[in-house]
C-alpha positions in Angstrom: 16.6 45.1 -6.8 19.0 42.1 -6.7 18.9 40.1 -3.5 21.9 37.9 -2.7 22.1 34.9 -0.3 25.4 34.6 1.4 25.9 31.2 3.2 27.3 31.7 6.6 26.9 28.4 8.3 25.8 24.8 7.9 25.1 21.8 10.3 24.3 18.3 9.3 23.1 15.1 11.0 22.5 11.6 9.6 21.4 8.2 10.8 20.4 4.9 9.1 17.0 6.3 8.3 17.2 10.1 8.1 19.6 12.8 7.1 19.1 16.5 7.7 21.0 19.7 6.8 20.5 23.2 8.1 21.9 26.1 6.2 22.0 29.7 7.4 22.3 32.7 5.0 22.6 36.4 5.2 20.1 38.1 2.9 21.1 41.4 1.4 20.3 43.6 -1.6 23.4 44.2 -3.7 22.8 47.9 -3.8 22.2 48.2 -0.1 18.4 48.9 -0.4 15.9 48.0 2.3 14.6 44.4 2.0 11.1 43.6 3.3 10.4 40.3 5.2 8.3 39.1 2.2 11.2 39.8 -0.2 13.6 38.0 2.2 11.4 34.9 2.3 11.0 35.1 -1.5 14.8 34.8 -1.9 15.0 31.5 0.0 14.3 28.1 -1.6 10.6 27.2 -1.5 9.2 24.4 0.7 9.8 21.1 -1.1 12.7 22.4 -3.1 15.5 19.8 -3.3 19.2 19.8 -2.8 21.7 17.0 -3.6 24.2 16.4 -0.9 26.8 13.6 -1.2 24.6 11.7 -3.6 21.4 12.0 -1.4 18.4 14.1 -2.3 17.1 16.3 0.5 14.1 18.6 0.5 13.2 21.8 2.3 11.1 21.1 5.4 11.1 24.5 7.0 12.4 28.0 6.5 12.6 31.2 8.5 13.9 34.8 8.3 14.7 37.4 10.9 16.1 40.9 10.6 19.6 41.4 11.9 19.5 43.8 14.8 20.3 47.5 13.9 20.4 46.7 10.2 17.3 48.9 9.6 15.9 46.2 7.2 19.0 46.0 5.0 20.2 42.7 6.4 18.3 39.5 7.2 19.3 36.1 8.5 17.6 33.2 6.8 17.5 29.5 7.9 16.7 26.6 5.7 16.1 23.0 7.1 16.5 20.2 4.7 15.6 16.6 5.4 15.7 13.2 3.6 14.7 9.7 4.4 17.2 7.4 2.8 14.5 4.8 2.0 12.4 7.3 0.1 14.6 7.5 -3.0 14.1 4.2 -4.9 13.9 1.3 -2.4 10.8 -0.9 -2.7 10.0 -3.1 0.3 8.3 -6.5 -0.4 7.3 -8.3 2.8 5.4 -11.6 3.0 3.7 -13.5 5.8 2.7 -17.1 5.3 0.1 -18.7 7.5 -2.9 -21.0 7.6 -6.6 -20.1 7.7 -9.4 -22.4 8.6 -12.3 -22.8 6.1 -15.3 -25.1 6.0 -15.2 -27.8 3.3 -17.7 -30.4 2.2 -15.4 -31.7 -0.5 -11.7 -32.1 -1.0 -9.8 -32.4 -4.3 -12.6 -30.6 -6.1 -11.8 -28.9 -9.4 -11.7 -25.1 -9.6 -14.5 -23.7 -11.7 -13.8 -22.5 -15.2 -15.0 -19.0 -14.1 -13.4 -18.0 -10.8 -15.4 -14.8 -10.7 -18.9 -16.3 -11.1 -18.9 -20.1 -10.6 -21.7 -22.0 -12.2 -24.5 -23.9 -10.3 -22.9 -27.2 -11.1 -21.8 -29.6 -8.4 -18.1 -29.2 -7.8 -17.2 -32.9 -7.6 -14.3 -34.1 -5.4 -14.3 -36.4 -2.4 -16.9 -35.9 0.3 -15.6 -35.2 3.8 -18.8 -33.8 5.5 -21.0 -35.7 7.8 -24.7 -35.5 7.0 -24.2 -32.1 5.5 -22.0 -30.7 8.3 -18.7 -29.5 6.9 -15.2 -30.2 8.3 -12.8 -27.3 9.2 -9.7 -27.5 7.0 -6.5 -25.3 7.1 -5.5 -23.8 3.8 -2.3 -21.8 2.9 -2.7 -18.0 2.8 0.1 -15.6 2.1 -0.1 -11.9 3.0 2.1 -9.5 0.9 2.8 -5.9 1.6 4.5 -3.6 -1.0 5.9 -0.3 0.2 6.4 2.6 -2.2 7.3 6.2 -1.8 5.5 8.7 -4.1 4.4 12.3 -4.3 0.7 11.6 -3.3 -1.2 9.1 -1.2 -2.8 7.3 -4.3 -6.2 7.5 -2.5 -8.4 7.1 -5.6 -6.6 4.1 -7.0 -6.6 2.4 -3.6 -10.3 3.1 -3.0 -11.2 1.7 -6.5 -9.2 -1.5 -6.0 -10.4 -2.4 -2.5 -11.9 -5.9 -2.3 -10.9 -6.8 -5.8 -8.8 -9.7 -7.1 -6.1 -9.6 -9.8 -7.4 -9.7 -13.3 -4.0 -10.8 -14.6 -1.0 -12.7 -13.1 0.5 -10.7 -10.3 3.9 -11.3 -8.6 3.9 -14.9 -9.7 0.3 -15.7 -8.8 -2.2 -16.7 -11.4 -5.1 -14.4 -12.3 -7.8 -14.4 -9.6 -5.8 -15.7 -6.6 -4.7 -12.4 -5.1 -7.0 -10.0 -3.2 -6.3 -6.4 -2.5 -7.1 -5.9 1.1 -6.2 -2.3 1.8 -3.4 0.2 2.1 -1.9 2.7 4.5 -0.4 6.1 3.5 1.9 8.2 5.7 3.3 11.6 4.8 7.0 11.6 5.4 8.0 14.9 4.0 6.3 17.9 2.4 6.4 16.2 -1.0 6.6 12.5 -0.2 4.2 9.8 1.0 5.0 6.3 2.2 2.3 4.0 0.9 2.0 0.4 1.9 -0.3 -1.8 -0.2 -1.7 -5.1 1.3 -2.5 -8.2 -0.7 -3.6 -11.8 0.3 -3.0 -14.9 -1.8 -5.5 -17.7 -1.2 -4.8 -21.2 -2.5 -8.6 -21.6 -3.3 -8.7 -18.3 -5.2 -10.8 -17.0 -2.4 -13.6 -19.4 -3.4 -15.7 -20.9 -0.7 -18.0 -24.0 -0.7 -21.7 -24.1 0.2 -24.0 -27.1 0.2 -27.4 -27.3 -1.3 -30.3 -27.1 1.1 -34.0 -27.9 1.0 -36.9 -25.5 1.6 -36.5 -25.9 5.4 -32.8 -25.0 5.2 -31.6 -28.5 5.8 -28.7 -30.0 3.7 -29.7 -32.1 0.8 -28.2 -35.5 1.4 -27.4 -38.4 -0.8 -28.2 -42.0 0.0 -27.6 -42.9 3.6 -25.7 -46.0 4.5 -26.9 -48.7 6.9 -25.7 -46.7 9.9 -27.6 -43.7 8.8 -24.6 -41.7 7.7 -24.3 -39.8 4.4 -23.0 -36.7 2.7 -24.3 -33.6 1.1 -25.5 -34.4 -2.3 -24.9 -31.0 -3.9 -22.0 -28.7 -3.2 -21.2 -25.5 -5.1 -18.5 -22.9 -5.3 -19.2 -19.3 -4.3 -17.0 -16.3 -4.9 -17.4 -13.6 -2.2 -15.0 -11.2 -4.1 -16.3 -11.4 -7.7 -14.8 -8.1 -8.9 -11.3 -8.0 -10.5 -8.9 -5.3 -11.6 -5.5 -4.8 -13.0 -3.1 -4.1 -10.1 -0.5 -2.9 -12.5 -2.7 0.1 -13.3 -2.5 1.3 -9.7 0.9 2.8 -10.1 2.5 0.3 -7.8 6.3 -0.2 -8.2 7.3 -3.8 -7.4 11.0 -3.8 -8.4 
């Protein structure tokens, strides 16, 4: 049995974001034999199969067959619906939002620790700005970056393994340790394509936060008080709430 598809009609639509194409076929056996519905389906392109139309790649989203009336199973009409999203071919979206976040500081102009992942118990130095161990609230720059890729799966395992980790190596111009992977969203946009948006946060303190030393009663340890009874915390340390790091480049993210 040799089944032939004879194209009998097409219709196409397009917009800035999507293009679609519907093709109708007559399905017939060359020798005039009876064709079953399963055989008619089997002659059509499979779901996810691609077609290049005027330089754009479209994929099969749906397909259907119906017997032509009074053909006694010898003639079927098949319909294939193709669709493409113009941004799913190779475009990579890089979006950035810059803002300020408020953090508590006991010291300003303190040096970053040698080990950003596990700071030592040494005092951080810098200039005291607290009052009797009470920190001041200071705005620091934070940049949120989203990277949108299109791929054949939702990359769930790589995303899960990287959540809450910082960059082990330099990433998109930021030094190692300064970028935190905060999450991702994945949306299926066709039968073979996902839109995956990765979210990162750059923190000018490498996500380190300050804490002051306290006595057994939980009160801040203070240095020598002045004549007015004012003083500052005598011990201030760096702490890293996100100690784990990973190579973002190993996640399969395309950035250019």
